[in-house]
N, C-alpha and C positions, 0 to 999 in steps of 0.2 A: 314421248320427251326426247327432244334433242340429245345425242350422245355429248355434246361438246357443255351443254346445259350441266346435263349430269356433273359433269368436271370436275365444273365450276365450282358448283356445291359443295361436292366431295372435298375438292381444295380449301377452300372456306371453312370448311368442317373443322377439317385435319387440322388448320392453323390456327382457330378457336381454341380446340381443345387444348391442340401444343402448349398454347400461349397459358390457359386458365390450370392446366396440370404444371407447367414448368415456375407458373411467375404468381398463383392465388392459390393454389391449395395447400392447405395446412396440414395436410395427414402425414403423419410420421410413418405411414405404412407403405405412401408411394413415395418411392424415390428410383434412380438410375431408369428414367422411365424415358421411353421415348416412342413420341406417335409415327407410325411408317408411313400409313395410308390409310384414307377412308372409304367405303363405298356406298351410296346410296342407293334406296329401291327407286323405282321408277315414278311412284306416286309422292315422295319425299317425305313421307312417314315415318321410315326408318332407315336408321344409319350404321352400318359397323364400323368400331372405329378398334385399327389393329395399331396395339402396340406392344415393344419390345421391350423387354425388362433384362438387364443386366445383375447378374447371381446367382443365386442358386434357386433350386425347386422351391423353396419354401420362401425365400423374397417373392418371388414370382406369384405362387397363390397370396400372400399375404397384398402383393400389389394389386392383384387383380379385386381382391376381396376391399380393396380402400376404394378404389376406382367405380366401382357398383355400386359401392355407398356414396360416393359424391357427382352418380350420375345425373341428379338433380340440379346440382349445382352446376357442376359443366354444361350441363343443356340449356342451363340458363344465360351463361354466358355464348354458347354459339349462338341464342335469339338475340342476343343484345347486337350479333355482328351481322345476322343475316336480317336479309328484308323480302321476307317471305311471309307470306298468311300462317304457314305450320312449322312448328320447328320439331326436327327428326327427333324421334323417341332413339337414343344412344343406346348401342348393346357392345361392352369393351372383348374385343378378341387379343389372346395372345397369337403375336407374327413369331411362329417359328422360322420365318426364314432369315433372319439373321442370326440366331445362333446354330441353323444347320450349317450355314454358308462356314462357320467359324472350324465348325466340324468339320468339314470337309479341306479347310487349308490347314487343321491340321492334320488329318489325316495323308493329306499333299506330302507334308511338309517331314512325317515321318520317313514316307516311302522313299523319296528324294536322299534323304537321310542313310536310311539301307541302301539304295544302290548305289550311293555314292564310297557309301564304307565297302560293299561289294565290288566294286569297281578299282577302289584303291587296291584292294587286295590281290583280283586280278592285273591288275596293274606291274604290281611289284614280282608276281612271278615269271611277267611277260618282261619283265627288266633282266630278271635273272637269267631267263634262258633266253634272251639276247645278249647278255654278258656275256653266258657263256659259249654261244657263238660265235660272240666277235672275238673274242681271246682266242681262240682255236685259228678261227680264221686272218686273223689280223699279227698270229704270228711269225716270223724269220724262219726260213728253213734252217735248222740248226742240223750239227751234223748226227743227233740221234735221231731227228725226224722227216732226213732228205729221204725219198724214193727214188733212189739210183737204182737203175737196170744192170 
């Protein structure tokens, strides 16, 4: 099957699943959920729907459990939207990409703060050394520090 058709079907599944989760699903376990992408098998029989969940690990597991419970409902909403012979069987997978990118951003911010802190200390010592050198170099000769032969 052509790749662009699979991409269109995956996008339709992502949109339909996202709308169903956001507006129609009443399960209290499913909250702070974003559908990030969908992948469809070549025969359109199976689809993986990747979701990102904000919150603790417990929130993530509860949300995945709630989504697995509501798979039939969401699948029916996807079927209403798609005009194909088969409605793909949905599988919800936790997308760790957003969480990983947040962790990398946090680590980079910590490293930047650490570098800036050590850079400030280095600049202070350089400034002190420069001011000591500048004081001796800019002093006008006085009778005490003249070097007459």
